[in-house]
N, CA and C atoms of all chains as a GROMACS GRO file, in nm:
protein
  594
    1MET      N    1   3.359  21.309 -11.065
    1MET     CA    2   3.213  21.331 -11.063
    1MET      C    3   3.163  21.350 -11.204
    2SER      N    4   3.050  21.293 -11.231
    2SER     CA    5   2.996  21.301 -11.365
    2SER      C    6   2.850  21.343 -11.358
    3THR      N    7   2.801  21.392 -11.468
    3THR     CA    8   2.668  21.450 -11.466
    3THR      C    9   2.578  21.393 -11.573
    4GLY      N   10   2.620  21.286 -11.635
    4GLY     CA   11   2.531  21.232 -11.735
    4GLY      C   12   2.599  21.121 -11.811
    5GLN      N   13   2.587  21.126 -11.941
    5GLN     CA   14   2.643  21.022 -12.026
    5GLN      C   15   2.794  21.044 -12.045
    6GLY      N   16   2.859  20.941 -12.096
    6GLY     CA   17   2.992  20.960 -12.151
    6GLY      C   18   3.110  20.949 -12.058
    7GLN      N   19   3.089  20.917 -11.929
    7GLN     CA   20   3.206  20.908 -11.843
    7GLN      C   21   3.275  20.774 -11.863
    8LYS      N   22   3.406  20.770 -11.836
    8LYS     CA   23   3.483  20.649 -11.861
    8LYS      C   24   3.523  20.578 -11.732
    9GLU      N   25   3.551  20.655 -11.627
    9GLU     CA   26   3.601  20.594 -11.503
    9GLU      C   27   3.486  20.518 -11.433
   10PRO      N   28   3.522  20.415 -11.353
   10PRO     CA   29   3.417  20.343 -11.282
   10PRO      C   30   3.353  20.433 -11.177
   11GLU      N   31   3.223  20.439 -11.175
   11GLU     CA   32   3.155  20.526 -11.080
   11GLU      C   33   3.046  20.447 -11.010
   12SER      N   34   3.042  20.463 -10.879
   12SER     CA   35   2.955  20.374 -10.805
   12SER      C   36   2.829  20.438 -10.751
   13ASN      N   37   2.836  20.563 -10.712
   13ASN     CA   38   2.721  20.624 -10.645
   13ASN      C   39   2.639  20.712 -10.739
   14ARG      N   40   2.507  20.701 -10.722
   14ARG     CA   41   2.416  20.784 -10.800
   14ARG      C   42   2.316  20.845 -10.704
   15VAL      N   43   2.277  20.967 -10.737
   15VAL     CA   44   2.174  21.030 -10.654
   15VAL      C   45   2.093  21.127 -10.738
   16ARG      N   46   1.964  21.132 -10.712
   16ARG     CA   47   1.879  21.231 -10.780
   16ARG      C   48   1.867  21.349 -10.686
   17VAL      N   49   1.891  21.467 -10.740
   17VAL     CA   50   1.885  21.588 -10.658
   17VAL      C   51   1.797  21.693 -10.726
   18ASP      N   52   1.743  21.780 -10.645
   18ASP     CA   53   1.666  21.893 -10.696
   18ASP      C   54   1.756  22.016 -10.689
   19ILE      N   55   1.777  22.080 -10.804
   19ILE     CA   56   1.855  22.204 -10.803
   19ILE      C   57   1.766  22.315 -10.858
   20TYR      N   58   1.726  22.403 -10.769
   20TYR     CA   59   1.642  22.518 -10.804
   20TYR      C   60   1.518  22.472 -10.884
   21GLY      N   61   1.454  22.365 -10.832
   21GLY     CA   62   1.328  22.319 -10.890
   21GLY      C   63   1.339  22.224 -11.008
   22GLN      N   64   1.461  22.190 -11.050
   22GLN     CA   65   1.475  22.092 -11.158
   22GLN      C   66   1.549  21.969 -11.106
   23ASP      N   67   1.518  21.857 -11.167
   23ASP     CA   68   1.569  21.729 -11.123
   23ASP      C   69   1.697  21.693 -11.199
   24TYR      N   70   1.802  21.653 -11.125
   24TYR     CA   71   1.929  21.614 -11.188
   24TYR      C   72   1.975  21.480 -11.132
   25ALA      N   73   2.038  21.398 -11.217
   25ALA     CA   74   2.096  21.273 -11.172
   25ALA      C   75   2.247  21.292 -11.167
   26LEU      N   76   2.302  21.288 -11.047
   26LEU     CA   77   2.448  21.301 -11.032
   26LEU      C   78   2.507  21.165 -11.002
   27LYS      N   79   2.624  21.140 -11.057
   27LYS     CA   80   2.692  21.015 -11.021
   27LYS      C   81   2.841  21.042 -11.001
   28GLY      N   82   2.903  20.961 -10.916
   28GLY     CA   83   3.045  20.982 -10.890
   28GLY      C   84   3.096  20.877 -10.794
   29GLN      N   85   3.229  20.875 -10.781
   29GLN     CA   86   3.290  20.781 -10.687
   29GLN      C   87   3.277  20.832 -10.544
   30ALA      N   88   3.250  20.960 -10.529
   30ALA     CA   89   3.233  21.018 -10.396
   30ALA      C   90   3.104  20.965 -10.333
   31SER      N   91   3.091  20.986 -10.202
   31SER     CA   92   2.973  20.938 -10.131
   31SER      C   93   2.848  21.014 -10.176
   32VAL      N   94   2.733  20.949 -10.153
   32VAL     CA   95   2.605  21.013 -10.184
   32VAL      C   96   2.592  21.144 -10.104
   33GLU      N   97   2.640  21.138  -9.982
   33GLU     CA   98   2.634  21.257  -9.895
   33GLU      C   99   2.712  21.373  -9.959
   34TYR      N  100   2.831  21.341 -10.014
   34TYR     CA  101   2.911  21.445 -10.079
   34TYR      C  102   2.842  21.498 -10.205
   35LEU      N  103   2.784  21.407 -10.284
   35LEU     CA  104   2.713  21.450 -10.406
   35LEU      C  105   2.598  21.546 -10.370
   36ARG      N  106   2.528  21.514 -10.260
   36ARG     CA  107   2.420  21.604 -10.215
   36ARG      C  108   2.475  21.739 -10.170
   37ARG      N  109   2.593  21.736 -10.109
   37ARG     CA  110   2.656  21.860 -10.061
   37ARG      C  111   2.689  21.951 -10.180
   38VAL      N  112   2.740  21.890 -10.287
   38VAL     CA  113   2.772  21.967 -10.409
   38VAL      C  114   2.644  22.029 -10.466
   39ALA      N  115   2.538  21.946 -10.476
   39ALA     CA  116   2.411  21.995 -10.532
   39ALA      C  117   2.355  22.107 -10.446
   40ARG      N  118   2.368  22.092 -10.313
   40ARG     CA  119   2.315  22.193 -10.221
   40ARG      C  120   2.384  22.328 -10.240
   41LEU      N  121   2.515  22.324 -10.263
   41LEU     CA  122   2.588  22.449 -10.285
   41LEU      C  123   2.535  22.522 -10.409
   42VAL      N  124   2.513  22.446 -10.518
   42VAL     CA  125   2.463  22.508 -10.641
   42VAL      C  126   2.320  22.560 -10.619
   43ASP      N  127   2.238  22.479 -10.554
   43ASP     CA  128   2.099  22.518 -10.528
   43ASP      C  129   2.093  22.646 -10.445
   44GLU      N  130   2.173  22.652 -10.338
   44GLU     CA  131   2.174  22.771 -10.250
   44GLU      C  132   2.221  22.895 -10.327
   45GLN      N  133   2.323  22.875 -10.410
   45GLN     CA  134   2.376  22.988 -10.486
   45GLN      C  135   2.271  23.039 -10.586
   46MET      N  136   2.200  22.946 -10.651
   46MET     CA  137   2.095  22.987 -10.746
   46MET      C  138   1.981  23.058 -10.674
   47LYS      N  139   1.944  23.008 -10.555
   47LYS     CA  140   1.836  23.074 -10.478
   47LYS      C  141   1.876  23.216 -10.442
   48GLU      N  142   2.000  23.234 -10.401
   48GLU     CA  143   2.048  23.366 -10.361
   48GLU      C  144   2.042  23.463 -10.481
   49ILE      N  145   2.089  23.417 -10.594
   49ILE     CA  146   2.087  23.502 -10.714
   49ILE      C  147   1.943  23.528 -10.760
   50GLY      N  148   1.860  23.426 -10.754
   50GLY     CA  149   1.720  23.439 -10.794
   50GLY      C  150   1.645  23.540 -10.707
   51GLU      N  151   1.677  23.540 -10.576
   51GLU     CA  152   1.611  23.635 -10.486
   51GLU      C  153   1.655  23.778 -10.513
   52GLN      N  154   1.786  23.792 -10.545
   52GLN     CA  155   1.839  23.928 -10.571
   52GLN      C  156   1.793  23.981 -10.706
   53ASN      N  157   1.765  23.890 -10.799
   53ASN     CA  158   1.732  23.930 -10.937
   53ASN      C  159   1.610  23.852 -10.984
   54PRO      N  160   1.490  23.893 -10.934
   54PRO     CA  161   1.372  23.809 -10.960
   54PRO      C  162   1.332  23.800 -11.107
   55ARG      N  163   1.383  23.890 -11.191
   55ARG     CA  164   1.341  23.882 -11.331
   55ARG      C  165   1.433  23.799 -11.420
   56LEU      N  166   1.542  23.750 -11.361
   56LEU     CA  167   1.635  23.668 -11.441
   56LEU      C  168   1.574  23.531 -11.470
   57ASP      N  169   1.600  23.477 -11.588
   57ASP     CA  170   1.548  23.342 -11.616
   57ASP      C  171   1.642  23.234 -11.562
   58TYR      N  172   1.592  23.111 -11.562
   58TYR     CA  173   1.663  22.998 -11.501
   58TYR      C  174   1.806  22.984 -11.554
   59SER      N  175   1.822  22.996 -11.688
   59SER     CA  176   1.955  22.966 -11.742
   59SER      C  177   2.056  23.074 -11.702
   60ARG      N  178   2.012  23.202 -11.696
   60ARG     CA  179   2.107  23.307 -11.654
   60ARG      C  180   2.139  23.294 -11.505
   61ILE      N  181   2.039  23.256 -11.426
   61ILE     CA  182   2.065  23.234 -11.283
   61ILE      C  183   2.168  23.122 -11.267
   62ALA      N  184   2.155  23.017 -11.348
   62ALA     CA  185   2.249  22.904 -11.339
   62ALA      C  186   2.390  22.947 -11.377
   63VAL      N  187   2.402  23.025 -11.485
   63VAL     CA  188   2.536  23.072 -11.527
   63VAL      C  189   2.597  23.161 -11.419
   64LEU      N  190   2.516  23.250 -11.362
   64LEU     CA  191   2.570  23.342 -11.261
   64LEU      C  192   2.605  23.267 -11.132
   65ALA      N  193   2.530  23.160 -11.102
   65ALA     CA  194   2.568  23.074 -10.989
   65ALA      C  195   2.703  23.009 -11.018
   66ALA      N  196   2.721  22.960 -11.141
   66ALA     CA  197   2.850  22.900 -11.180
   66ALA      C  198   2.961  23.004 -11.168
   67VAL      N  199   2.933  23.128 -11.210
   67VAL     CA  200   3.032  23.237 -11.202
   67VAL      C  201   3.071  23.261 -11.055
   68ASN      N  202   2.972  23.268 -10.968
   68ASN     CA  203   3.003  23.296 -10.826
   68ASN      C  204   3.081  23.182 -10.762
   69ILE      N  205   3.047  23.059 -10.797
   69ILE     CA  206   3.119  22.945 -10.740
   69ILE      C  207   3.260  22.940 -10.798
   70ALA      N  208   3.272  22.972 -10.928
   70ALA     CA  209   3.405  22.978 -10.991
   70ALA      C  210   3.491  23.084 -10.923
   71ASP      N  211   3.430  23.196 -10.886
   71ASP     CA  212   3.501  23.303 -10.816
   71ASP      C  213   3.555  23.250 -10.682
   72ARG      N  214   3.469  23.181 -10.605
   72ARG     CA  215   3.513  23.125 -10.477
   72ARG      C  216   3.623  23.023 -10.499
   73TYR      N  217   3.609  22.940 -10.602
   73TYR     CA  218   3.710  22.837 -10.632
   73TYR      C  219   3.845  22.900 -10.665
   74LEU      N  220   3.844  23.000 -10.754
   74LEU     CA  221   3.972  23.059 -10.797
   74LEU      C  222   4.039  23.137 -10.684
   75ARG      N  223   3.958  23.203 -10.600
   75ARG     CA  224   4.017  23.272 -10.485
   75ARG      C  225   4.085  23.171 -10.392
   76LEU      N  226   4.017  23.059 -10.369
   76LEU     CA  227   4.074  22.957 -10.281
   76LEU      C  228   4.200  22.896 -10.344
   77CYS      N  229   4.197  22.876 -10.477
   77CYS     CA  230   4.318  22.826 -10.547
   77CYS      C  231   4.435  22.919 -10.519
   78ASP      N  232   4.412  23.050 -10.534
   78ASP     CA  233   4.520  23.147 -10.514
   78ASP      C  234   4.569  23.145 -10.370
   79GLU      N  235   4.474  23.137 -10.276
   79GLU     CA  236   4.509  23.135 -10.134
   79GLU      C  237   4.591  23.010 -10.101
   80TYR      N  238   4.548  22.897 -10.156
   80TYR     CA  239   4.615  22.769 -10.134
   80TYR      C  240   4.758  22.774 -10.188
   81GLU      N  241   4.772  22.828 -10.308
   81GLU     CA  242   4.906  22.840 -10.368
   81GLU      C  243   4.995  22.932 -10.286
   82ASP      N  244   4.938  23.044 -10.237
   82ASP     CA  245   5.015  23.137 -10.152
   82ASP      C  246   5.065  23.065 -10.028
   83LEU      N  247   4.976  22.985  -9.967
   83LEU     CA  248   5.013  22.913  -9.845
   83LEU      C  249   5.126  22.814  -9.874
   84LEU      N  250   5.112  22.740  -9.984
   84LEU     CA  251   5.217  22.642 -10.018
   84LEU      C  252   5.351  22.712 -10.043
   85ARG      N  253   5.343  22.827 -10.111
   85ARG     CA  254   5.466  22.902 -10.140
   85ARG      C  255   5.530  22.951 -10.011
   86SER      N  256   5.449  22.998  -9.916
   86SER     CA  257   5.508  23.051  -9.793
   86SER      C  258   5.563  22.936  -9.708
   87LEU      N  259   5.499  22.819  -9.715
   87LEU     CA  260   5.554  22.702  -9.642
   87LEU      C  261   5.688  22.661  -9.700
   88GLU      N  262   5.697  22.668  -9.832
   88GLU     CA  263   5.822  22.634  -9.900
   88GLU      C  264   5.934  22.728  -9.856
   89ARG      N  265   5.903  22.859  -9.854
   89ARG     CA  266   6.003  22.958  -9.812
   89ARG      C  267   6.046  22.934  -9.668
   90GLU      N  268   5.947  22.904  -9.582
   90GLU     CA  269   5.974  22.880  -9.441
   90GLU      C  270   6.064  22.757  -9.425
   91SER      N  271   6.033  22.653  -9.501
   91SER     CA  272   6.113  22.531  -9.489
   91SER      C  273   6.254  22.555  -9.543
   92GLU      N  274   6.268  22.633  -9.649
   92GLU     CA  275   6.402  22.666  -9.702
   92GLU      C  276   6.483  22.744  -9.599
   93SER      N  277   6.417  22.841  -9.532
   93SER     CA  278   6.492  22.924  -9.436
   93SER      C  279   6.531  22.840  -9.315
   94ARG      N  280   6.446  22.741  -9.279
   94ARG     CA  281   6.480  22.653  -9.167
   94ARG      C  282   6.602  22.567  -9.203
   95ILE      N  283   6.605  22.518  -9.326
   95ILE     CA  284   6.719  22.437  -9.370
   95ILE      C  285   6.848  22.520  -9.367
   96ARG      N  286   6.838  22.646  -9.410
   96ARG     CA  287   6.957  22.733  -9.406
   96ARG      C  288   7.003  22.758  -9.264
   97GLU      N  289   6.906  22.780  -9.172
   97GLU     CA  290   6.942  22.805  -9.032
   97GLU      C  291   7.014  22.685  -8.972
   98GLU      N  292   6.963  22.565  -9.010
   98GLU     CA  293   7.018  22.444  -8.949
   98GLU      C  294   7.153  22.405  -9.006
   99SER      N  295   7.183  22.453  -9.129
   99SER     CA  296   7.307  22.408  -9.193
   99SER      C  297   7.425  22.493  -9.148
  100MET      N  298   3.246  24.000 -10.574
  100MET     CA  299   3.206  23.994 -10.715
  100MET      C  300   3.054  23.995 -10.724
  101SER      N  301   3.006  24.064 -10.820
  101SER     CA  302   2.861  24.073 -10.835
  101SER      C  303   2.825  24.047 -10.980
  102THR      N  304   2.701  24.013 -11.000
  102THR     CA  305   2.661  23.971 -11.132
  102THR      C  306   2.541  24.047 -11.183
  103GLY      N  307   2.505  24.156 -11.117
  103GLY     CA  308   2.391  24.230 -11.171
  103GLY      C  309   2.350  24.337 -11.074
  104GLN      N  310   2.221  24.345 -11.047
  104GLN     CA  311   2.166  24.447 -10.960
  104GLN      C  312   2.188  24.407 -10.814
  105GLY      N  313   2.168  24.506 -10.724
  105GLY     CA  314   2.150  24.472 -10.583
  105GLY      C  315   2.274  24.462 -10.497
  106GLN      N  316   2.393  24.487 -10.551
  106GLN     CA  317   2.510  24.474 -10.464
  106GLN      C  318   2.525  24.599 -10.379
  107LYS      N  319   2.588  24.582 -10.261
  107LYS     CA  320   2.601  24.695 -10.169
  107LYS      C  321   2.744  24.748 -10.161
  108GLU      N  322   2.842  24.660 -10.170
  108GLU     CA  323   2.981  24.704 -10.153
  108GLU      C  324   3.026  24.787 -10.275
  109PRO      N  325   3.124  24.879 -10.254
  109PRO     CA  326   3.170  24.959 -10.367
  109PRO      C  327   3.242  24.868 -10.468
  110GLU      N  328   3.206  24.880 -10.593
  110GLU     CA  329   3.267  24.794 -10.694
  110GLU      C  330   3.314  24.879 -10.809
  111SER      N  331   3.435  24.851 -10.854
  111SER     CA  332   3.493  24.944 -10.950
  111SER      C  333   3.503  24.890 -11.091
  112ASN      N  334   3.528  24.762 -11.105
  112ASN     CA  335   3.554  24.709 -11.239
  112ASN      C  336   3.432  24.639 -11.299
  113ARG      N  337   3.414  24.664 -11.428
  113ARG     CA  338   3.306  24.600 -11.501
  113ARG      C  339   3.362  24.542 -11.628
  114VAL      N  340   3.305  24.431 -11.669
  114VAL     CA  341   3.351  24.375 -11.795
  114VAL      C  342   3.236  24.295 -11.858
  115ARG      N  343   3.226  24.305 -11.989
  115ARG     CA  344   3.127  24.222 -12.060
  115ARG      C  345   3.199  24.098 -12.110
  116VAL      N  346   3.139  23.984 -12.083
  116VAL     CA  347   3.202  23.857 -12.124
  116VAL      C  348   3.101  23.771 -12.198
  117ASP      N  349   3.154  23.683 -12.280
  117ASP     CA  350   3.071  23.586 -12.348
  117ASP      C  351   3.086  23.452 -12.276
  118ILE      N  352   2.976  23.398 -12.231
  118ILE     CA  353   2.982  23.265 -12.168
  118ILE      C  354   2.893  23.172 -12.247
  119TYR      N  355   2.954  23.082 -12.318
  119TYR     CA  356   2.885  22.982 -12.400
  119TYR      C  357   2.780  23.049 -12.490
  120GLY      N  358   2.827  23.157 -12.555
  120GLY     CA  359   2.743  23.222 -12.656
  120GLY      C  360   2.645  23.325 -12.604
  121GLN      N  361   2.642  23.348 -12.472
  121GLN     CA  362   2.554  23.454 -12.419
  121GLN      C  363   2.639  23.561 -12.352
  122ASP      N  364   2.584  23.683 -12.356
  122ASP     CA  365   2.656  23.800 -12.307
  122ASP      C  366   2.624  23.826 -12.160
  123TYR      N  367   2.726  23.846 -12.077
  123TYR     CA  368   2.704  23.874 -11.934
  123TYR      C  369   2.787  23.995 -11.893
  124ALA      N  370   2.731  24.077 -11.801
  124ALA     CA  371   2.805  24.190 -11.746
  124ALA      C  372   2.849  24.152 -11.606
  125LEU      N  373   2.979  24.139 -11.587
  125LEU     CA  374   3.030  24.106 -11.453
  125LEU      C  375   3.090  24.232 -11.392
  126LYS      N  376   3.074  24.247 -11.262
  126LYS     CA  377   3.141  24.358 -11.195
  126LYS      C  378   3.195  24.312 -11.062
  127GLY      N  379   3.303  24.377 -11.019
  127GLY     CA  380   3.363  24.338 -10.892
  127GLY      C  381   3.482  24.426 -10.860
  128GLN      N  382   3.530  24.410 -10.738
  128GLN     CA  383   3.648  24.488 -10.698
  128GLN      C  384   3.775  24.425 -10.755
  129ALA      N  385   3.766  24.302 -10.796
  129ALA     CA  386   3.882  24.235 -10.855
  129ALA      C  387   3.914  24.297 -10.991
  130SER      N  388   4.033  24.265 -11.040
  130SER     CA  389   4.075  24.320 -11.169
  130SER      C  390   3.990  24.265 -11.283
  131VAL      N  391   3.987  24.341 -11.393
  131VAL     CA  392   3.916  24.296 -11.514
  131VAL      C  393   3.974  24.162 -11.560
  132GLU      N  394   4.105  24.149 -11.549
  132GLU     CA  395   4.171  24.024 -11.588
  132GLU      C  396   4.117  23.907 -11.506
  133TYR      N  397   4.101  23.930 -11.375
  133TYR     CA  398   4.049  23.823 -11.290
  133TYR      C  399   3.903  23.791 -11.326
  134LEU      N  400   3.823  23.895 -11.351
  134LEU     CA  401   3.682  23.871 -11.388
  134LEU      C  402   3.674  23.787 -11.515
  135ARG      N  403   3.763  23.816 -11.610
  135ARG     CA  404   3.767  23.738 -11.734
  135ARG      C  405   3.809  23.593 -11.707
  136ARG      N  406   3.901  23.576 -11.612
  136ARG     CA  407   3.948  23.442 -11.577
  136ARG      C  408   3.833  23.358 -11.520
  137VAL      N  409   3.750  23.422 -11.435
  137VAL     CA  410   3.634  23.353 -11.378
  137VAL      C  411   3.538  23.312 -11.490
  138ALA      N  412   3.509  23.408 -11.580
  138ALA     CA  413   3.416  23.380 -11.690
  138ALA      C  414   3.470  23.268 -11.779
  139ARG      N  415   3.602  23.268 -11.801
  139ARG     CA  416   3.664  23.168 -11.888
  139ARG      C  417   3.648  23.028 -11.828
  140LEU      N  418   3.662  23.018 -11.697
  140LEU     CA  419   3.646  22.887 -11.632
  140LEU      C  420   3.504  22.834 -11.655
  141VAL      N  421   3.404  22.919 -11.639
  141VAL     CA  422   3.264  22.876 -11.658
  141VAL      C  423   3.240  22.840 -11.805
  142ASP      N  424   3.290  22.925 -11.894
  142ASP     CA  425   3.274  22.901 -12.038
  142ASP      C  426   3.337  22.767 -12.078
  143GLU      N  427   3.458  22.742 -12.031
  143GLU     CA  428   3.528  22.616 -12.065
  143GLU      C  429   3.453  22.496 -12.011
  144GLN      N  430   3.403  22.509 -11.888
  144GLN     CA  431   3.331  22.398 -11.827
  144GLN      C  432   3.202  22.369 -11.905
  145MET      N  433   3.132  22.476 -11.946
  145MET     CA  434   3.007  22.457 -12.023
  145MET      C  435   3.037  22.393 -12.159
  146LYS      N  436   3.147  22.437 -12.223
  146LYS     CA  437   3.183  22.378 -12.352
  146LYS      C  438   3.211  22.228 -12.337
  147GLU      N  439   3.284  22.193 -12.232
  147GLU     CA  440   3.318  22.052 -12.209
  147GLU      C  441   3.191  21.969 -12.192
  148ILE      N  442   3.099  22.018 -12.110
  148ILE     CA  443   2.974  21.944 -12.086
  148ILE      C  444   2.888  21.940 -12.213
  149GLY      N  445   2.884  22.052 -12.284
  149GLY     CA  446   2.806  22.058 -12.408
  149GLY      C  447   2.858  21.960 -12.514
  150GLU      N  448   2.991  21.947 -12.518
  150GLU     CA  449   3.049  21.851 -12.615
  150GLU      C  450   3.018  21.707 -12.577
  151GLN      N  451   3.022  21.680 -12.446
  151GLN     CA  452   2.994  21.543 -12.401
  151GLN      C  453   2.846  21.507 -12.412
  152ASN      N  454   2.760  21.608 -12.403
  152ASN     CA  455   2.616  21.584 -12.401
  152ASN      C  456   2.546  21.679 -12.498
  153PRO      N  457   2.558  21.651 -12.628
  153PRO     CA  458   2.511  21.750 -12.728
  153PRO      C  459   2.360  21.777 -12.725
  154ARG      N  460   2.283  21.689 -12.660
  154ARG     CA  461   2.139  21.713 -12.660
  154ARG      C  462   2.090  21.793 -12.539
  155LEU      N  463   2.180  21.825 -12.448
  155LEU     CA  464   2.139  21.902 -12.330
  155LEU      C  465   2.111  22.047 -12.369
  156ASP      N  466   2.011  22.108 -12.304
  156ASP     CA  467   1.986  22.250 -12.333
  156ASP      C  468   2.077  22.341 -12.250
  157TYR      N  469   2.077  22.470 -12.287
  157TYR     CA  470   2.168  22.567 -12.226
  157TYR      C  471   2.159  22.568 -12.073
  158SER      N  472   2.035  22.567 -12.020
  158SER     CA  473   2.023  22.584 -11.876
  158SER      C  474   2.075  22.461 -11.800
  159ARG      N  475   2.053  22.341 -11.855
  159ARG     CA  476   2.105  22.221 -11.787
  159ARG      C  477   2.258  22.216 -11.797
  160ILE      N  478   2.311  22.258 -11.911
  160ILE     CA  479   2.458  22.266 -11.924
  160ILE      C  480   2.515  22.362 -11.820
  161ALA      N  481   2.445  22.475 -11.801
  161ALA     CA  482   2.493  22.574 -11.704
  161ALA      C  483   2.489  22.517 -11.562
  162VAL      N  484   2.380  22.448 -11.527
  162VAL     CA  485   2.370  22.391 -11.392
  162VAL      C  486   2.479  22.286 -11.372
  163LEU      N  487   2.499  22.202 -11.473
  163LEU     CA  488   2.600  22.096 -11.458
  163LEU      C  489   2.742  22.154 -11.454
  164ALA      N  490   2.764  22.265 -11.523
  164ALA     CA  491   2.893  22.335 -11.510
  164ALA      C  492   2.908  22.385 -11.367
  165ALA      N  493   2.801  22.443 -11.312
  165ALA     CA  494   2.806  22.490 -11.173
  165ALA      C  495   2.834  22.373 -11.079
  166VAL      N  496   2.772  22.258 -11.106
  166VAL     CA  497   2.794  22.138 -11.023
  166VAL      C  498   2.941  22.095 -11.029
  167ASN      N  499   2.998  22.092 -11.148
  167ASN     CA  500   3.138  22.048 -11.161
  167ASN      C  501   3.234  22.145 -11.093
  168ILE      N  502   3.206  22.275 -11.107
  168ILE     CA  503   3.294  22.374 -11.043
  168ILE      C  504   3.276  22.367 -10.891
  169ALA      N  505   3.152  22.346 -10.845
  169ALA     CA  506   3.126  22.331 -10.701
  169ALA      C  507   3.201  22.208 -10.647
  170ASP      N  508   3.207  22.102 -10.727
  170ASP     CA  509   3.281  21.982 -10.688
  170ASP      C  510   3.429  22.015 -10.669
  171ARG      N  511   3.487  22.086 -10.765
  171ARG     CA  512   3.628  22.124 -10.754
  171ARG      C  513   3.650  22.214 -10.633
  172TYR      N  514   3.556  22.307 -10.612
  172TYR     CA  515   3.567  22.401 -10.499
  172TYR      C  516   3.564  22.326 -10.366
  173LEU      N  517   3.467  22.235 -10.350
  173LEU     CA  518   3.452  22.166 -10.222
  173LEU      C  519   3.569  22.071 -10.195
  174ARG      N  520   3.621  22.007 -10.302
  174ARG     CA  521   3.738  21.922 -10.283
  174ARG      C  522   3.857  22.004 -10.235
  175LEU      N  523   3.873  22.121 -10.296
  175LEU     CA  524   3.985  22.207 -10.257
  175LEU      C  525   3.966  22.259 -10.114
  176CYS      N  526   3.842  22.292 -10.078
  176CYS     CA  527   3.813  22.334  -9.939
  176CYS      C  528   3.859  22.226  -9.842
  177ASP      N  529   3.823  22.100  -9.872
  177ASP     CA  530   3.859  21.990  -9.782
  177ASP      C  531   4.010  21.973  -9.775
  178GLU      N  532   4.076  21.983  -9.891
  178GLU     CA  533   4.222  21.969  -9.897
  178GLU      C  534   4.290  22.080  -9.816
  179TYR      N  535   4.239  22.202  -9.833
  179TYR     CA  536   4.294  22.319  -9.764
  179TYR      C  537   4.280  22.302  -9.612
  180GLU      N  538   4.161  22.258  -9.571
  180GLU     CA  539   4.140  22.236  -9.426
  180GLU      C  540   4.230  22.127  -9.372
  181ASP      N  541   4.247  22.020  -9.449
  181ASP     CA  542   4.338  21.912  -9.407
  181ASP      C  543   4.480  21.965  -9.388
  182LEU      N  544   4.524  22.049  -9.483
  182LEU     CA  545   4.659  22.106  -9.475
  182LEU      C  546   4.672  22.193  -9.350
  183LEU      N  547   4.572  22.280  -9.326
  183LEU     CA  548   4.579  22.368  -9.209
  183LEU      C  549   4.584  22.284  -9.080
  184ARG      N  550   4.504  22.178  -9.078
  184ARG     CA  551   4.500  22.093  -8.959
  184ARG      C  552   4.636  22.024  -8.937
  185SER      N  553   4.698  21.979  -9.046
  185SER     CA  554   4.826  21.909  -9.027
  185SER      C  555   4.936  22.008  -8.989
  186LEU      N  556   4.926  22.132  -9.038
  186LEU     CA  557   5.023  22.235  -8.997
  186LEU      C  558   5.009  22.266  -8.849
  187GLU      N  559   4.883  22.269  -8.803
  187GLU     CA  560   4.856  22.296  -8.663
  187GLU      C  561   4.917  22.187  -8.575
  188ARG      N  562   4.894  22.061  -8.617
  188ARG     CA  563   4.950  21.949  -8.540
  188ARG      C  564   5.102  21.956  -8.537
  189GLU      N  565   5.161  21.989  -8.653
  189GLU     CA  566   5.306  21.998  -8.664
  189GLU      C  567   5.359  22.107  -8.571
  190SER      N  568   5.291  22.221  -8.572
  190SER     CA  569   5.337  22.332  -8.489
  190SER      C  570   5.322  22.298  -8.341
  191GLU      N  571   5.214  22.228  -8.305
  191GLU     CA  572   5.197  22.185  -8.165
  191GLU      C  573   5.308  22.090  -8.122
  192SER      N  574   5.342  21.996  -8.212
  192SER     CA  575   5.445  21.898  -8.173
  192SER      C  576   5.581  21.966  -8.163
  193ARG      N  577   5.603  22.070  -8.244
  193ARG     CA  578   5.730  22.143  -8.236
  193ARG      C  579   5.738  22.220  -8.103
  194ILE      N  580   5.626  22.278  -8.063
  194ILE     CA  581   5.624  22.350  -7.936
  194ILE      C  582   5.654  22.255  -7.821
  195ARG      N  583   5.593  22.135  -7.828
  195ARG     CA  584   5.619  22.037  -7.722
  195ARG      C  585   5.767  21.996  -7.718
  196GLU      N  586   5.824  21.976  -7.838
  196GLU     CA  587   5.966  21.937  -7.844
  196GLU      C  588   6.058  22.044  -7.785
  197GLU      N  589   6.020  22.170  -7.813
  197GLU     CA  590   6.108  22.279  -7.769
  197GLU      C  591   6.092  22.310  -7.621
  198SER      N  592   5.981  22.271  -7.560
  198SER     CA  593   5.958  22.309  -7.420
  198SER      C  594   6.026  22.210  -7.326
   0.00000   0.00000   0.00000
């Protein structure tokens, strides 16, 4: 997924989206529907932060939205790795049982 | 994790971080180390976008960083769900084999 100039990989889909009142052009190999889903997540997160902190300016709301989404991403990364590790252990113990 | 005023849950850790040259106060029940890790991901993403698009202003860089992190998050969500679904199918087929 790319957000402006400078990408190298071939990208086919483009979509204009509104994120918290500003216009952005997103492009990527993913479907237009997926690109809109990504934009919607950022927009919703910014709205939530903006409502909780009405005096924050646009750029701080955007950074804090990025922080919250990064938090969700890193938690899921950790959870995913834990699951893979436990599957590995389970598969090792099954191999030992069978041998 | 919280990013300012208005949170309800008990939160113990606070840390001041620099994200792309601006100061932010993050707080959360997670460790200070984890809070810094979250901030670092946003900072790195903003630096990458800022380098690729030197004429973009701070707030657009922040939104596009949020978009890129949201993209990574949603891809991982889909991957995680696919894995859970395939584990479920595997476990069902094992139950059928054993019965």
